[in-house]
C-alpha positions, 0 to 999 in steps of 0.5 A: 487508492488513496491511503489515507495517511501524511507524509514525512521526509525521512532521511535514512531511506534516502541514504540506502538509495543507490540510484533515480527513484527515491523511496522516502518514507509516507506516513506516520508510524506506529507501534504493533503487537508481536507477530509470527508467521502463519504455520500453516504456510511453509516458509520455503514457498512463502516467505515471512518474518516476525515483526518487533514491536516498535513502541506502545501506542496503537497506531491506527485509529482517531488520532492523525498520523502525525501524532503518532510515535516515530519509528526508530531508524532501522538499520541498513536492511540485508534481506529483500522486500519479499523476505520481509513480508509478514503475517499477522495472526490472527485475533478475536477469533478471526480466520488466518490470512489466507494462502491465497492472499499472501500469494498475492502479496508475493506475486505483487513483488515478484511483479515488480520490475528488477530495478524497483525491486531492487530499490525497495530490497535496499530500504528497510520497506515491508509488507505486512498482512493482517486479517483486518486492523484490529488483528495487528492492533487490538487496543484500536477497538477502543476507538473504532465504536466513536468512528463508526458513527461516522459514515465514511470508511473507518481504517478497519473497513479499508485495504490497508495503509502506509506507516513509514515504509510498513506497507499494511494490507488487510485481508477483510473488512471489520463488520461494524459494532462488532469485531467480526469481519466480512468476506476475504478480499480477492487475490487480485485486489490485494496485489493491486493494494501490494502494487499501489503501495510499492508505487507510493513508497516509491514515489515518496513524499517528494513525489519524484515520479508522479510530479515529473513534468513529462507524466503531468505533460501525459496526464493533463493531455489525458484528462482533457479527453476524457468525455463528459460521460466518463467524468464521473467514472474517474472522479477520484483520479481527476482531482486538481490537486497533486493526488489526481495523478499520483492515485492514477499511477499508483492505481494503473501500477499495481493493476500492471503487477498483476491485479486488478479492481473496479478502476482497472479497465477505466484507467486504462482506457481513460489514461492511455498516456500515463499507462505509456510513460508509465511503461517506459519510465519504470521498465514495464514489460507485457504491457504494449 
């Protein structure tokens, strides 16, 4: 899944990386309302933290990410990605994020190979799960009515987006013309989104993984082998720009972290060389 974002290099992330994979920041950043943990969830079972406010401007919506306010450089973290899971409380009378969705976030993080999880632990990266984008940024409702005149999905209908190194996941899509939300996305789908985003943060704006010459060689070989009748099924992953390989790797990585969506089977079927390369390069177990 391509999360609609622009990318900027963030030197502070590179300073805290200690080995081969450099985690560069992706996307513009934005302020958010004060967060609090879901009191229905035992902290001992599901870690959660309060998200500090970072400014006054709403984050998502109509303005491109490049025009959003920059994130202040965080101090070097002494916590882990798992402990930096943030649960946004509901607004607009929405249901709270479910235990199943929070557990899916936890499962994706715990599924990461230990060296990759350590890389993310050493950055300020967070996973922030909200009922919907408008729960985290209520002021975005001012822009959404205009955006909903366009048939393209709005940010409130997408499963998530990355701001800086904040990986924002939305449990439910917003229904157009109202603040009401649709059905919760399946836990396996949310687990895939978290794995996908983790890969993108690790890949960074230099695409240190998805631009690797070895990966590109396997990717092109897989593309050439895709039969004509299957091209439409994987069109999202065969783009001629850098997003083709990046999306292929990110979605496949999310699947290998225990997630699943409508693309999982086709990615495994039509990109076996890419899968083998990722398994070997990233030390992913149980995928042989």
